[in-house]
N, C-alpha and C positions, 0 to 999 in steps of 0.2 A: 444347608445354607451354602451359598456360593459367595465368595468374597473376592474383591479385586484390590490388589496392592497398588494404591495410587502412586507409590514411590517408583514403581517400575512401568506402569501403564500411563503413557502420556495422554493428555487431553489435546485434541486438535480443534481449532476454531478456524473457519475459513469464510471469506466473503469475496464477492466479485461484483463489480458494477461498471457500467459504461460511463466513462468520464470524458468530457469534451472541453478541453482547455482552449482558451482564445489565443490569439497570436502572442508569442513570448519574445520580446525584444532581446537582442544579444546581451548577455551578462545579467539578465533578469530571471526571476522565478515566478511560477504561478502555483497556487494552492487550490486543493479541492479535498473533499472527504468522501468516505464511504462507510456505511454502517456495518458493524460487526458485533452482534449480540454476544454478551459474555466477556468481551475484551475489557481489560483494566489497564490503567496507566502503569507503566513499568514493564508490561509484557513486551517481549521481543517479536518483531514482525519479519517474516520472510516475504519479500515482495515478489509479485508475479507481474512482470512488465509485458505489455502487448508485443506480439511477434513483430509487428511492423513499426516499432518505436523509432521515431525519426532520428537520424544521425545528428550528433551535436547536443542531444538532450541527455541529461542524467537526472536521477530522481532518488528520493528517499521516502520511506513510509515509517510512521510511528503511531502508537496509540496516543492520541491527544487528549482524550477524555473517555469516560466509560462508554463502551459500545461504539466508539468512533475511531476510524483510521484516518490520519491526516496524510495526504499525498502531496508532495512538493516536487515539481518538475522544473529544472533549471536549464537554461539555454547557454551552452558554451561555444556555440558557433558564431560566426561573424555576421549573421543575418537574422532577421526575425523569422521564427518558425511557428507555424500554425498547425499543431498536431491534430491529426484526424481523430474523431471520436473512436474510442477503443475500449476493450474490456481490460480493466486493471484488477488484479487478484491479490489478496493479502492472506497470509496464513500465520497463525500463532500456534506454537507447540509449547505446551506447558506441562511440566511434570512436577508433582508435589513432593 
């Protein structure tokens, strides 16, 4: 019999999707989601932002519901920014 000590072997969940935000006015935020099977509210998310993420934008990711990552992108620049469609990645590392 082989056993795995789940206290020392973490579980990794990862998901990626192309997200296409519309123009975000200065001082505003836009929201989208991506699916992550197995994710639960309360899990911590390590975000993977696109390499070409436009200047003046910041973002957060969180598990908003079972199997769902909420992605919020906010515009801190002084002009409207229309981000290009890009791959956003989220990773959850869970150890029991």
